[in-house]
PDB file of N, CA, C and O in Angstrom:
ATOM      1  N   MET A   1      72.062  58.852  77.327  1.00  0.00           N
ATOM      2  CA  MET A   1      72.143  59.056  75.816  1.00  0.00           C
ATOM      3  C   MET A   1      70.999  58.901  75.112  1.00  0.00           C
ATOM      4  O   MET A   1      70.083  58.081  75.057  1.00  0.00           O
ATOM      5  N   CYS A   2      71.445  60.367  74.357  1.00  0.00           N
ATOM      6  CA  CYS A   2      69.905  60.057  73.142  1.00  0.00           C
ATOM      7  C   CYS A   2      69.817  61.010  71.958  1.00  0.00           C
ATOM      8  O   CYS A   2      70.712  61.855  71.965  1.00  0.00           O
ATOM      9  N   THR A   3      69.053  61.075  71.054  1.00  0.00           N
ATOM     10  CA  THR A   3      69.144  61.768  70.025  1.00  0.00           C
ATOM     11  C   THR A   3      67.746  61.870  69.487  1.00  0.00           C
ATOM     12  O   THR A   3      67.074  61.065  68.843  1.00  0.00           O
ATOM     13  N   ARG A   4      67.536  62.866  69.850  1.00  0.00           N
ATOM     14  CA  ARG A   4      66.260  64.226  69.666  1.00  0.00           C
ATOM     15  C   ARG A   4      67.029  65.609  68.683  1.00  0.00           C
ATOM     16  O   ARG A   4      68.043  66.307  68.681  1.00  0.00           O
ATOM     17  N   LEU A   5      66.016  65.445  68.072  1.00  0.00           N
ATOM     18  CA  LEU A   5      65.833  67.102  66.858  1.00  0.00           C
ATOM     19  C   LEU A   5      65.229  67.788  68.327  1.00  0.00           C
ATOM     20  O   LEU A   5      64.620  67.324  69.290  1.00  0.00           O
ATOM     21  N   ALA A   6      65.765  69.216  67.932  1.00  0.00           N
ATOM     22  CA  ALA A   6      65.165  70.744  68.249  1.00  0.00           C
ATOM     23  C   ALA A   6      65.829  71.493  67.836  1.00  0.00           C
ATOM     24  O   ALA A   6      66.838  71.288  67.162  1.00  0.00           O
ATOM     25  N   LYS A   7      65.147  73.027  68.339  1.00  0.00           N
ATOM     26  CA  LYS A   7      65.703  73.974  67.430  1.00  0.00           C
ATOM     27  C   LYS A   7      66.328  74.855  68.346  1.00  0.00           C
ATOM     28  O   LYS A   7      65.958  74.653  69.503  1.00  0.00           O
ATOM     29  N   ILE A   8      67.187  75.804  68.201  1.00  0.00           N
ATOM     30  CA  ILE A   8      67.512  76.869  68.729  1.00  0.00           C
ATOM     31  C   ILE A   8      67.530  78.350  67.838  1.00  0.00           C
ATOM     32  O   ILE A   8      67.834  78.632  66.679  1.00  0.00           O
ATOM     33  N   HIS A   9      67.061  79.097  68.965  1.00  0.00           N
ATOM     34  CA  HIS A   9      66.523  80.533  69.093  1.00  0.00           C
ATOM     35  C   HIS A   9      67.587  81.301  69.780  1.00  0.00           C
ATOM     36  O   HIS A   9      67.813  81.370  70.988  1.00  0.00           O
ATOM     37  N   PHE A  10      68.470  82.115  68.347  1.00  0.00           N
ATOM     38  CA  PHE A  10      69.275  82.888  69.371  1.00  0.00           C
ATOM     39  C   PHE A  10      68.638  84.401  69.985  1.00  0.00           C
ATOM     40  O   PHE A  10      69.190  84.723  71.037  1.00  0.00           O
ATOM     41  N   GLY A  11      67.657  85.298  69.541  1.00  0.00           N
ATOM     42  CA  GLY A  11      66.862  85.792  69.969  1.00  0.00           C
ATOM     43  C   GLY A  11      66.009  86.267  69.071  1.00  0.00           C
ATOM     44  O   GLY A  11      65.851  85.595  68.053  1.00  0.00           O
ATOM     45  N   ALA A  12      65.287  87.478  69.221  1.00  0.00           N
ATOM     46  CA  ALA A  12      64.663  88.550  68.564  1.00  0.00           C
ATOM     47  C   ALA A  12      65.093  89.080  66.605  1.00  0.00           C
ATOM     48  O   ALA A  12      65.804  90.010  66.224  1.00  0.00           O
ATOM     49  N   GLY A  13      64.738  88.603  66.222  1.00  0.00           N
ATOM     50  CA  GLY A  13      64.856  88.824  64.258  1.00  0.00           C
ATOM     51  C   GLY A  13      65.742  87.860  64.108  1.00  0.00           C
ATOM     52  O   GLY A  13      66.453  87.789  63.105  1.00  0.00           O
ATOM     53  N   SER A  14      65.795  86.995  65.111  1.00  0.00           N
ATOM     54  CA  SER A  14      66.291  85.170  64.323  1.00  0.00           C
ATOM     55  C   SER A  14      65.476  84.605  64.079  1.00  0.00           C
ATOM     56  O   SER A  14      64.350  84.997  64.382  1.00  0.00           O
ATOM     57  N   LEU A  15      65.700  83.316  63.358  1.00  0.00           N
ATOM     58  CA  LEU A  15      64.776  82.411  63.042  1.00  0.00           C
ATOM     59  C   LEU A  15      65.550  81.027  63.463  1.00  0.00           C
ATOM     60  O   LEU A  15      66.711  80.737  63.175  1.00  0.00           O
ATOM     61  N   PRO A  16      64.685  80.309  64.158  1.00  0.00           N
ATOM     62  CA  PRO A  16      65.231  78.863  64.910  1.00  0.00           C
ATOM     63  C   PRO A  16      66.054  78.140  64.038  1.00  0.00           C
ATOM     64  O   PRO A  16      65.641  78.029  62.884  1.00  0.00           O
ATOM     65  N   ARG A  17      67.237  77.569  64.358  1.00  0.00           N
ATOM     66  CA  ARG A  17      67.817  76.764  63.550  1.00  0.00           C
ATOM     67  C   ARG A  17      67.761  75.201  63.768  1.00  0.00           C
ATOM     68  O   ARG A  17      67.221  75.153  64.873  1.00  0.00           O
ATOM     69  N   ASP A  18      67.936  74.202  63.478  1.00  0.00           N
ATOM     70  CA  ASP A  18      68.192  72.918  63.334  1.00  0.00           C
ATOM     71  C   ASP A  18      69.527  72.686  64.616  1.00  0.00           C
ATOM     72  O   ASP A  18      70.565  73.348  64.624  1.00  0.00           O
ATOM     73  N   CYS A  19      69.178  71.607  65.620  1.00  0.00           N
ATOM     74  CA  CYS A  19      69.807  71.081  65.972  1.00  0.00           C
ATOM     75  C   CYS A  19      69.035  69.712  66.530  1.00  0.00           C
ATOM     76  O   CYS A  19      67.866  69.333  66.597  1.00  0.00           O
ATOM     77  N   THR A  20      70.973  68.928  67.070  1.00  0.00           N
ATOM     78  CA  THR A  20      70.399  67.458  67.413  1.00  0.00           C
ATOM     79  C   THR A  20      70.731  67.541  68.732  1.00  0.00           C
ATOM     80  O   THR A  20      71.834  68.033  68.974  1.00  0.00           O
ATOM     81  N   ILE A  21      69.997  67.154  69.728  1.00  0.00           N
ATOM     82  CA  ILE A  21      70.283  67.154  71.097  1.00  0.00           C
ATOM     83  C   ILE A  21      71.078  65.275  71.557  1.00  0.00           C
ATOM     84  O   ILE A  21      70.360  64.276  71.534  1.00  0.00           O
ATOM     85  N   THR A  22      72.290  65.225  71.848  1.00  0.00           N
ATOM     86  CA  THR A  22      72.717  63.908  72.144  1.00  0.00           C
ATOM     87  C   THR A  22      72.696  63.255  72.916  1.00  0.00           C
ATOM     88  O   THR A  22      72.647  62.027  72.842  1.00  0.00           O
ATOM     89  N   ASP A  23      72.746  64.273  74.358  1.00  0.00           N
ATOM     90  CA  ASP A  23      72.201  64.030  75.696  1.00  0.00           C
ATOM     91  C   ASP A  23      71.953  65.436  76.365  1.00  0.00           C
ATOM     92  O   ASP A  23      72.335  66.605  76.302  1.00  0.00           O
ATOM     93  N   ILE A  24      70.644  64.201  77.388  1.00  0.00           N
ATOM     94  CA  ILE A  24      70.215  65.517  78.229  1.00  0.00           C
ATOM     95  C   ILE A  24      70.034  65.221  79.647  1.00  0.00           C
ATOM     96  O   ILE A  24      69.726  64.070  79.959  1.00  0.00           O
ATOM     97  N   SER A  25      70.261  66.558  80.991  1.00  0.00           N
ATOM     98  CA  SER A  25      69.798  65.839  82.067  1.00  0.00           C
ATOM     99  C   SER A  25      69.270  67.202  82.623  1.00  0.00           C
ATOM    100  O   SER A  25      68.844  68.146  81.958  1.00  0.00           O
ATOM    101  N   ASP A  26      69.419  67.079  84.378  1.00  0.00           N
ATOM    102  CA  ASP A  26      68.452  67.915  84.792  1.00  0.00           C
ATOM    103  C   ASP A  26      68.930  69.648  84.779  1.00  0.00           C
ATOM    104  O   ASP A  26      68.268  70.646  85.065  1.00  0.00           O
ATOM    105  N   GLY A  27      70.487  69.485  84.279  1.00  0.00           N
ATOM    106  CA  GLY A  27      71.110  70.144  84.486  1.00  0.00           C
ATOM    107  C   GLY A  27      71.169  71.134  83.362  1.00  0.00           C
ATOM    108  O   GLY A  27      71.039  72.357  83.398  1.00  0.00           O
ATOM    109  N   GLY A  28      71.455  70.105  82.076  1.00  0.00           N
ATOM    110  CA  GLY A  28      71.565  71.109  80.508  1.00  0.00           C
ATOM    111  C   GLY A  28      71.868  69.868  79.788  1.00  0.00           C
ATOM    112  O   GLY A  28      71.550  68.760  80.218  1.00  0.00           O
ATOM    113  N   VAL A  29      72.615  70.112  78.458  1.00  0.00           N
ATOM    114  CA  VAL A  29      72.133  69.689  77.093  1.00  0.00           C
ATOM    115  C   VAL A  29      73.340  69.335  76.759  1.00  0.00           C
ATOM    116  O   VAL A  29      74.233  69.903  77.387  1.00  0.00           O
ATOM    117  N   LYS A  30      73.795  68.227  75.607  1.00  0.00           N
ATOM    118  CA  LYS A  30      74.901  68.037  74.743  1.00  0.00           C
ATOM    119  C   LYS A  30      74.369  68.234  73.600  1.00  0.00           C
ATOM    120  O   LYS A  30      73.369  67.540  73.415  1.00  0.00           O
ATOM    121  N   VAL A  31      74.757  69.165  72.454  1.00  0.00           N
ATOM    122  CA  VAL A  31      74.317  69.368  71.139  1.00  0.00           C
ATOM    123  C   VAL A  31      74.979  69.537  70.438  1.00  0.00           C
ATOM    124  O   VAL A  31      75.815  70.440  70.410  1.00  0.00           O
ATOM    125  N   VAL A  32      74.787  68.704  69.665  1.00  0.00           N
ATOM    126  CA  VAL A  32      75.581  69.428  67.688  1.00  0.00           C
ATOM    127  C   VAL A  32      74.921  69.801  66.672  1.00  0.00           C
ATOM    128  O   VAL A  32      74.030  69.173  66.099  1.00  0.00           O
ATOM    129  N   ALA A  33      75.371  70.914  66.402  1.00  0.00           N
ATOM    130  CA  ALA A  33      74.629  71.773  65.383  1.00  0.00           C
ATOM    131  C   ALA A  33      76.237  72.167  64.309  1.00  0.00           C
ATOM    132  O   ALA A  33      77.414  71.807  64.314  1.00  0.00           O
ATOM    133  N   GLU A  34      75.592  72.850  63.712  1.00  0.00           N
ATOM    134  CA  GLU A  34      76.724  73.462  62.580  1.00  0.00           C
ATOM    135  C   GLU A  34      76.399  75.004  62.431  1.00  0.00           C
ATOM    136  O   GLU A  34      75.751  75.360  61.447  1.00  0.00           O
ATOM    137  N   PHE A  35      76.772  75.826  63.256  1.00  0.00           N
ATOM    138  CA  PHE A  35      77.035  77.090  63.503  1.00  0.00           C
ATOM    139  C   PHE A  35      78.014  78.165  63.477  1.00  0.00           C
ATOM    140  O   PHE A  35      78.900  77.952  64.305  1.00  0.00           O
ATOM    141  N   LEU A  36      78.161  79.166  62.871  1.00  0.00           N
ATOM    142  CA  LEU A  36      79.771  79.280  62.824  1.00  0.00           C
ATOM    143  C   LEU A  36      79.856  80.477  64.137  1.00  0.00           C
ATOM    144  O   LEU A  36      80.934  80.866  64.588  1.00  0.00           O
ATOM    145  N   GLU A  37      78.796  80.858  64.528  1.00  0.00           N
ATOM    146  CA  GLU A  37      78.695  81.775  65.762  1.00  0.00           C
ATOM    147  C   GLU A  37      77.287  81.353  66.482  1.00  0.00           C
ATOM    148  O   GLU A  37      76.132  81.203  66.081  1.00  0.00           O
ATOM    149  N   LEU A  38      78.016  81.225  67.865  1.00  0.00           N
ATOM    150  CA  LEU A  38      76.870  81.138  68.722  1.00  0.00           C
ATOM    151  C   LEU A  38      76.951  81.292  69.628  1.00  0.00           C
ATOM    152  O   LEU A  38      77.813  80.700  70.278  1.00  0.00           O
ATOM    153  N   PRO A  39      76.117  82.161  70.181  1.00  0.00           N
ATOM    154  CA  PRO A  39      76.082  83.692  71.295  1.00  0.00           C
ATOM    155  C   PRO A  39      75.782  82.788  73.076  1.00  0.00           C
ATOM    156  O   PRO A  39      75.102  81.773  73.227  1.00  0.00           O
ATOM    157  N   PRO A  40      76.358  83.383  73.938  1.00  0.00           N
ATOM    158  CA  PRO A  40      76.529  82.831  75.353  1.00  0.00           C
ATOM    159  C   PRO A  40      75.460  82.420  75.820  1.00  0.00           C
ATOM    160  O   PRO A  40      75.413  81.510  76.648  1.00  0.00           O
ATOM    161  N   GLN A  41      74.149  83.202  75.228  1.00  0.00           N
ATOM    162  CA  GLN A  41      72.994  82.509  75.704  1.00  0.00           C
ATOM    163  C   GLN A  41      71.973  82.564  74.747  1.00  0.00           C
ATOM    164  O   GLN A  41      72.305  83.306  73.822  1.00  0.00           O
ATOM    165  N   PHE A  42      70.547  81.931  74.563  1.00  0.00           N
ATOM    166  CA  PHE A  42      69.815  80.977  73.808  1.00  0.00           C
ATOM    167  C   PHE A  42      68.907  80.275  74.450  1.00  0.00           C
ATOM    168  O   PHE A  42      68.699  79.882  75.598  1.00  0.00           O
ATOM    169  N   THR A  43      68.412  80.219  73.387  1.00  0.00           N
ATOM    170  CA  THR A  43      67.097  79.198  74.027  1.00  0.00           C
ATOM    171  C   THR A  43      66.788  77.905  72.652  1.00  0.00           C
ATOM    172  O   THR A  43      66.804  77.858  71.422  1.00  0.00           O
ATOM    173  N   ILE A  44      66.544  77.070  73.733  1.00  0.00           N
ATOM    174  CA  ILE A  44      66.683  75.682  73.025  1.00  0.00           C
ATOM    175  C   ILE A  44      64.934  75.003  73.221  1.00  0.00           C
ATOM    176  O   ILE A  44      64.355  74.658  74.251  1.00  0.00           O
ATOM    177  N   ILE A  45      64.419  75.004  71.654  1.00  0.00           N
ATOM    178  CA  ILE A  45      62.965  74.502  71.448  1.00  0.00           C
ATOM    179  C   ILE A  45      62.685  73.013  71.475  1.00  0.00           C
ATOM    180  O   ILE A  45      62.809  72.372  70.431  1.00  0.00           O
ATOM    181  N   PHE A  46      62.380  72.527  72.403  1.00  0.00           N
ATOM    182  CA  PHE A  46      62.184  70.989  71.858  1.00  0.00           C
ATOM    183  C   PHE A  46      60.860  70.309  71.746  1.00  0.00           C
ATOM    184  O   PHE A  46      60.667  69.140  71.412  1.00  0.00           O
ATOM    185  N   ALA A  47      60.053  71.132  72.045  1.00  0.00           N
ATOM    186  CA  ALA A  47      58.686  70.877  71.374  1.00  0.00           C
ATOM    187  C   ALA A  47      58.069  72.504  71.140  1.00  0.00           C
ATOM    188  O   ALA A  47      58.647  73.496  71.582  1.00  0.00           O
ATOM    189  N   PRO A  48      56.723  72.546  70.320  1.00  0.00           N
ATOM    190  CA  PRO A  48      56.221  73.955  69.835  1.00  0.00           C
ATOM    191  C   PRO A  48      55.659  74.893  71.604  1.00  0.00           C
ATOM    192  O   PRO A  48      55.690  76.115  71.747  1.00  0.00           O
ATOM    193  N   ASP A  49      55.262  74.007  72.559  1.00  0.00           N
ATOM    194  CA  ASP A  49      54.854  74.417  74.034  1.00  0.00           C
ATOM    195  C   ASP A  49      55.938  74.074  74.884  1.00  0.00           C
ATOM    196  O   ASP A  49      55.383  73.623  75.886  1.00  0.00           O
ATOM    197  N   TYR A  50      57.196  74.026  75.064  1.00  0.00           N
ATOM    198  CA  TYR A  50      58.527  73.393  75.824  1.00  0.00           C
ATOM    199  C   TYR A  50      60.194  74.173  75.352  1.00  0.00           C
ATOM    200  O   TYR A  50      61.021  73.953  74.467  1.00  0.00           O
ATOM    201  N   SER A  51      60.133  74.669  75.931  1.00  0.00           N
ATOM    202  CA  SER A  51      61.942  75.005  75.459  1.00  0.00           C
ATOM    203  C   SER A  51      62.291  75.963  76.806  1.00  0.00           C
ATOM    204  O   SER A  51      61.555  76.447  77.666  1.00  0.00           O
ATOM    205  N   ARG A  52      63.592  76.009  76.618  1.00  0.00           N
ATOM    206  CA  ARG A  52      64.898  75.944  78.244  1.00  0.00           C
ATOM    207  C   ARG A  52      65.269  77.137  77.383  1.00  0.00           C
ATOM    208  O   ARG A  52      65.015  77.383  76.204  1.00  0.00           O
ATOM    209  N   GLN A  53      65.996  77.860  78.379  1.00  0.00           N
ATOM    210  CA  GLN A  53      67.133  79.023  78.434  1.00  0.00           C
ATOM    211  C   GLN A  53      68.039  78.314  78.907  1.00  0.00           C
ATOM    212  O   GLN A  53      68.154  77.667  79.947  1.00  0.00           O
ATOM    213  N   CYS A  54      68.935  78.577  77.680  1.00  0.00           N
ATOM    214  CA  CYS A  54      70.150  78.269  78.062  1.00  0.00           C
ATOM    215  C   CYS A  54      71.758  78.927  78.068  1.00  0.00           C
ATOM    216  O   CYS A  54      71.876  79.766  77.175  1.00  0.00           O
ATOM    217  N   ARG A  55      72.831  78.753  78.761  1.00  0.00           N
ATOM    218  CA  ARG A  55      73.678  79.561  78.518  1.00  0.00           C
ATOM    219  C   ARG A  55      75.401  78.562  78.178  1.00  0.00           C
ATOM    220  O   ARG A  55      75.849  77.871  79.092  1.00  0.00           O
ATOM    221  N   LEU A  56      76.070  78.637  76.970  1.00  0.00           N
ATOM    222  CA  LEU A  56      76.934  78.085  76.582  1.00  0.00           C
ATOM    223  C   LEU A  56      78.314  78.067  78.017  1.00  0.00           C
ATOM    224  O   LEU A  56      78.954  78.889  78.672  1.00  0.00           O
ATOM    225  N   ARG A  57      78.158  76.359  77.878  1.00  0.00           N
ATOM    226  CA  ARG A  57      79.499  76.132  78.434  1.00  0.00           C
ATOM    227  C   ARG A  57      80.726  75.648  77.773  1.00  0.00           C
ATOM    228  O   ARG A  57      81.473  75.538  78.746  1.00  0.00           O
ATOM    229  N   TRP A  58      81.320  75.338  76.881  1.00  0.00           N
ATOM    230  CA  TRP A  58      82.061  74.464  76.044  1.00  0.00           C
ATOM    231  C   TRP A  58      81.763  74.097  74.950  1.00  0.00           C
ATOM    232  O   TRP A  58      80.766  73.380  74.872  1.00  0.00           O
ATOM    233  N   ARG A  59      82.336  74.364  73.983  1.00  0.00           N
ATOM    234  CA  ARG A  59      82.391  74.123  72.356  1.00  0.00           C
ATOM    235  C   ARG A  59      83.628  73.391  72.070  1.00  0.00           C
ATOM    236  O   ARG A  59      84.678  73.543  72.695  1.00  0.00           O
ATOM    237  N   ILE A  60      83.459  72.660  71.175  1.00  0.00           N
ATOM    238  CA  ILE A  60      84.251  71.622  70.422  1.00  0.00           C
ATOM    239  C   ILE A  60      83.749  71.150  68.925  1.00  0.00           C
ATOM    240  O   ILE A  60      83.136  70.124  68.631  1.00  0.00           O
ATOM    241  N   GLY A  61      84.208  72.236  68.058  1.00  0.00           N
ATOM    242  CA  GLY A  61      83.470  71.802  66.500  1.00  0.00           C
ATOM    243  C   GLY A  61      82.416  72.063  66.628  1.00  0.00           C
ATOM    244  O   GLY A  61      81.963  73.075  67.162  1.00  0.00           O
ATOM    245  N   CYS A  62      81.779  71.075  66.096  1.00  0.00           N
ATOM    246  CA  CYS A  62      80.310  71.217  65.961  1.00  0.00           C
ATOM    247  C   CYS A  62      79.127  71.176  67.357  1.00  0.00           C
ATOM    248  O   CYS A  62      77.955  71.550  67.339  1.00  0.00           O
ATOM    249  N   GLU A  63      79.908  70.592  68.500  1.00  0.00           N
ATOM    250  CA  GLU A  63      79.221  69.562  69.375  1.00  0.00           C
ATOM    251  C   GLU A  63      79.344  70.828  70.154  1.00  0.00           C
ATOM    252  O   GLU A  63      80.157  71.659  69.748  1.00  0.00           O
ATOM    253  N   PHE A  64      78.434  71.155  71.534  1.00  0.00           N
ATOM    254  CA  PHE A  64      78.902  72.476  72.745  1.00  0.00           C
ATOM    255  C   PHE A  64      77.821  71.326  74.088  1.00  0.00           C
ATOM    256  O   PHE A  64      77.027  70.387  74.148  1.00  0.00           O
ATOM    257  N   GLY A  65      78.499  72.205  74.830  1.00  0.00           N
ATOM    258  CA  GLY A  65      77.144  71.543  76.092  1.00  0.00           C
ATOM    259  C   GLY A  65      76.715  73.042  76.699  1.00  0.00           C
ATOM    260  O   GLY A  65      77.551  73.900  76.984  1.00  0.00           O
ATOM    261  N   ALA A  66      75.263  73.213  76.850  1.00  0.00           N
ATOM    262  CA  ALA A  66      74.926  74.222  77.451  1.00  0.00           C
ATOM    263  C   ALA A  66      74.369  73.738  79.245  1.00  0.00           C
ATOM    264  O   ALA A  66      74.348  72.626  79.772  1.00  0.00           O
ATOM    265  N   GLU A  67      74.054  74.833  79.686  1.00  0.00           N
ATOM    266  CA  GLU A  67      73.681  74.411  81.024  1.00  0.00           C
ATOM    267  C   GLU A  67      71.900  75.515  80.688  1.00  0.00           C
ATOM    268  O   GLU A  67      71.625  76.314  79.792  1.00  0.00           O
ATOM    269  N   PHE A  68      71.149  75.053  81.795  1.00  0.00           N
ATOM    270  CA  PHE A  68      69.781  74.947  81.959  1.00  0.00           C
ATOM    271  C   PHE A  68      69.801  76.579  83.360  1.00  0.00           C
ATOM    272  O   PHE A  68      70.150  76.375  84.523  1.00  0.00           O
ATOM    273  N   THR A  69      69.460  77.699  82.970  1.00  0.00           N
ATOM    274  CA  THR A  69      69.270  78.907  83.439  1.00  0.00           C
ATOM    275  C   THR A  69      67.679  79.003  83.788  1.00  0.00           C
ATOM    276  O   THR A  69      67.365  79.699  84.754  1.00  0.00           O
ATOM    277  N   ASP A  70      67.008  78.563  83.298  1.00  0.00           N
ATOM    278  CA  ASP A  70      65.477  78.591  83.861  1.00  0.00           C
ATOM    279  C   ASP A  70      65.372  77.790  84.797  1.00  0.00           C
ATOM    280  O   ASP A  70      64.292  77.651  85.372  1.00  0.00           O
TER     281      ASP A  70
END
């Protein structure tokens, strides 16, 4: 279990939004973020020079899980 601040980027024309990573593994992440709309694919930016492509796997309220696709 971890708590780490990150950003989610939904694609061209959107600004990165804040989120909190609450768990991370080789295959994916568990995230807490308050977004009304969450696309099926997005990028999580862990640091300015480190990001991962993700696919949404599940969502319950403000918490969701995503698998890494890159």
